[in-house]
C-alpha positions, 0 to 999 in steps of 0.5 A: 519088670516088663510089659510083654505086649507089642507096641503095635497093638496099643494103637495110641490115638493122639495123632488125630484130632480128638475132643471130649471123652477121647481128650480126657482119656489122652490126658490120663494116659499122658499123666500116667506116662509122665509118672512112669518116666519119673518113677523109672528115673528114680529106679535107675538111680537106685539100681545104679547105686546098688550096682556101684556099691556091690560091684566096686565097694563090697566083697561079693558072696553068694547072695550079692551075686544074685542081687547084683544081677537083679539090679542090672535086670531092673536097670534094663527094664526101667531103661526100656520103660523110659524109652516106651513112655517117652515114645508114647508121649511123643505120639500123644503130643503130635511130635513128628517121628519117622518110620525108623524112629517108630521101629527103633523105639517100639522094638528096642524099648519093648525088647528091653522091657521083656528081657528085663522082666524075664531076667528079674523073674528067673534071677529072683526065683533062683535066689529064693530057691537057693536060700531055701536049699541053704536052710534045708541042707546047711552042711552041703551049702557051707562045705560042698556047694560049688564056689562059683555056683551063683555065677553059673546060675546067673549066667544060665538065667540070662541065657534063658531070659534071652531065649524066652524074650526072643521067642515071645517077640518073634514067634508067639504072635504066630504060635499062640501055643508057645505063649501058653507054654511060656505062661505055664512056665511063669506060673510054675516059677511063681508057685515056687516063689510063693512056696519059698517065701512061705518057707522063709517066713517060717525061718524068720519066726525061728530066727530068734532061736537059731542063726539065720540071716533074717534081714536077707530073708525079709528082703527076698520075701518083699522083693518076691511079693512086689514082683508077683503083684506086677507079674499077675496083671502083666501076664493076664493082660498079655493073654487078653491081647494075644487072644483078642479079648480086649478090643482095640482102642483107648481102653487097650492103651490105658491098660497098657500104660497102667500096667507099665506104671505098676511094673516100673514101681516094682522095679524101682522099689527093690534097691530102696527095700534093701536100704530100708531093711538094712537101716531098720532101727539103726542109722547107717550109711547105705554101704553098711546097710547093704552089708547088714542085709547081705551078710552070709555068715551070721553068728547071732544076728540080733547080737551083732546088730546090737553091737553095731548100734552101740559102736 
């Protein structure tokens, strides 16, 4: 998802003549940036496929509305990751850039990073919490749940993401207390996601005795785990940078590109998690695999999958 750090703080050093250890560090950074670009391209393709299938080829339900929006958020993050990584590669290889180019790539690419990261966090949290509510209050979920609740919640999450992104970009540098507030907000959301994952794990254990969309729960848990793996280093690094604990220089830059790479892997993994889980033990097209994962009404998950396999 995103690396919430200003490009101006990375201070890459390849514009100057370097030798020895500095040259080796730059080589490592270039390699990591190249990996970030390649992984981001793979993720852009995967999220593009998910978006096309869910938007044009499949009937949407409560869960697919969230997944569709999540694919858009991941796509935006990966697009920003490509921009930032390509910009750094230009600096490392002494490609001439104007002040306008620096401003556009640094600001726009980083805004896409932060916006995609925040959107993914809020959308994934909303999806996991709604699935828990569906289990705790099944009658309400099936009979009284507002028809367009998923769309309304996604709209609210996008709006909240825009607000947090703008605040962190233009205000938190001057008001560190604001960054502390957003970090506490992320921590609360992360805790909610952890508890919802544990709750869904319990439901998976019960799925042999009752009718639950088991594959959907597995997808949600896997997405939450991979996201939290990227969330922790991103927020820790941002805090270290905000309070000037990490000194300027090559160490700061290499930490930046490594965390950027980890977040790119996370955003690229989601669409392939959906496909792998959907095709587990059954060979099927991507569309059929997604239908198996995001099926809302499940009479008997195991029985239906056996029927599909035999058919």
